[in-house]
C-alpha positions in Angstrom: -178.7 116.4 -57.7 -177.5 117.4 -54.3 -173.9 117.4 -53.1 -173.4 116.9 -49.4 -170.0 117.8 -48.0 -169.2 115.4 -45.1 -167.0 116.9 -42.4 -166.8 113.8 -40.2 -165.9 110.1 -40.9 -169.6 109.3 -41.5 -173.2 110.5 -40.9 -176.1 108.2 -39.9 -178.7 107.8 -42.7 -181.7 109.3 -40.7 -179.6 112.3 -39.6 -178.6 112.9 -43.2 -182.2 112.9 -44.3 -183.1 115.4 -41.6 -180.1 117.7 -42.3 -181.0 117.8 -46.0 -184.6 118.4 -45.1 -185.8 115.5 -47.2 -187.5 114.3 -44.0 -189.2 116.8 -41.8 -188.6 114.8 -38.6 -186.6 111.8 -37.3 -189.8 109.8 -37.3 -190.5 110.6 -40.9 -186.9 109.7 -41.8 -187.2 106.3 -40.1 -190.5 105.5 -41.9 -188.9 106.4 -45.3 -186.0 104.0 -44.6 -188.3 101.2 -43.3 -190.5 101.5 -46.4 -187.5 101.0 -48.7 -187.6 104.5 -50.1 -183.8 105.0 -49.8 -181.4 103.5 -52.4 -177.8 103.5 -51.4 -175.2 102.8 -54.2 -177.9 101.0 -56.2 -179.4 98.9 -53.4 -182.3 99.5 -51.1 -181.0 100.5 -47.7 -183.2 99.4 -44.7 -180.8 100.3 -41.8 -181.9 103.5 -40.2 -178.5 104.2 -38.7 -176.4 103.0 -41.7 -173.1 104.9 -41.7 -172.9 107.0 -44.9 -169.4 107.8 -46.0 -167.7 109.9 -48.6 -168.0 108.6 -52.2 -171.5 107.1 -51.7 -174.6 107.9 -53.7 -178.2 107.9 -52.4 -181.5 108.2 -54.2 -184.5 109.2 -52.2 -187.7 111.2 -52.8 -186.7 111.9 -56.4 -183.3 113.3 -55.4 -179.8 112.0 -56.0 -177.4 112.8 -53.2 -173.6 112.6 -53.7 -171.6 112.4 -50.5 -168.3 114.2 -50.9 
């Protein structure tokens, strides 16, 4: 489980995947989202630029990410 401390109002999903090094590049992050590999709060997230905010939970690549 990873905890990500958000310092702004939100972070775009593909940027979060890159920052946490779950995706090695922006292109890889986009493909992961397009393929339905990201679960946001229990539902598959297909929007690459979805605004991720505090209190949300993501599951991707075998990792659970808590946004705090």
